C-alpha positions in Angstrom: -35.4 -12.6 16.5 -32.4 -13.5 18.7 -28.9 -13.1 17.5 -27.2 -16.4 16.6 -23.4 -16.7 16.7 -21.8 -17.0 13.4 -21.0 -20.6 12.4 -17.5 -21.3 11.2 -16.8 -23.3 8.2 -15.2 -26.7 8.7 -11.5 -26.4 8.6 -11.6 -22.6 9.5 -9.7 -21.5 12.6 -11.6 -19.2 15.0 -9.9 -16.3 16.7 -9.7 -18.2 19.9 -8.1 -21.1 18.2 -5.5 -19.0 16.6 -4.3 -17.8 20.0 -2.5 -21.1 20.4 0.1 -19.9 17.8 2.7 -17.2 18.2 2.6 -14.2 15.8 5.8 -15.7 14.1 4.0 -18.9 13.5 1.1 -17.2 11.9 3.3 -15.0 9.8 5.2 -18.0 8.6 2.0 -19.7 7.8 0.9 -16.7 5.8 4.3 -16.4 4.0 4.0 -20.1 3.0 0.5 -19.6 1.7 1.4 -16.6 -0.5 4.6 -18.0 -1.8 4.6 -18.7 -5.4 4.7 -22.6 -5.9 7.2 -23.9 -8.4 4.6 -25.0 -10.8 3.1 -21.7 -10.9 6.3 -19.6 -11.2 6.2 -18.8 -14.9 2.6 -17.8 -14.8 2.9 -15.6 -11.7 6.4 -14.4 -11.4 5.5 -11.1 -13.1 2.1 -10.5 -11.3 2.8 -7.5 -9.3 0.2 -8.1 -6.6 1.2 -11.6 -6.1 4.9 -10.7 -5.8 4.1 -7.6 -3.5 2.0 -10.1 -1.1 4.8 -12.5 -1.1 7.4 -10.0 -0.2 5.2 -8.4 2.5 4.6 -11.6 4.2 8.2 -12.5 4.2 9.0 -8.9 5.6 6.6 -9.8 8.5 8.4 -13.0 9.2 11.8 -11.3 9.2 10.5 -8.4 11.4 9.1 -10.8 13.9 12.4 -12.7 13.8 14.2 -9.5 15.0 15.8 -9.1 11.5 14.8 -5.5 10.5 17.2 -5.0 7.9 15.9 -8.1 6.0 12.2 -7.0 6.7 13.0 -3.5 5.3 14.7 -5.0 2.1 11.5 -7.1 1.5 9.2 -4.2 2.2 11.2 -2.1 -0.3 10.9 -4.9 -2.9 7.2 -5.1 -2.3 7.0 -1.4 -2.9 8.9 -1.7 -6.0 6.5 -4.4 -7.4 3.5 -2.0 -6.7 5.0 1.2 -8.0 6.6 -0.6 -11.1 10.1 0.4 -10.3 10.9 -3.3 -10.0 10.7 -6.0 -12.7 11.3 -9.6 -12.7 14.7 -10.8 -14.0 14.6 -13.3 -16.9 14.0 -17.0 -16.3 17.6 -18.6 -15.6 16.4 -21.7 -17.5 15.0 -19.9 -20.5 17.6 -17.0 -20.8 16.9 -13.4 -21.4 13.5 -12.4 -23.0 13.6 -11.0 -26.5 11.0 -9.0 -28.2 
């Protein structure tokens, strides 16, 4: 049986199509995709994996924009989310959390 090329889903970019974008443009698109939307903030702001992904995507944008200090800060924040050394501050509109 002969090999058939993989079909791409409608709306999915192929590797060749992605070549038209710069690495910075792709990183910016990824950062936008992984950013927590305002409507999802309260649901996701303490989700460690979501926050780490968001920070690492931002770090990549800063690194590709020749801002290594900002990239390092975002990478450290992502690490803090993953190793539990960082926690979300209380919501400014709801005040500090009480237990």
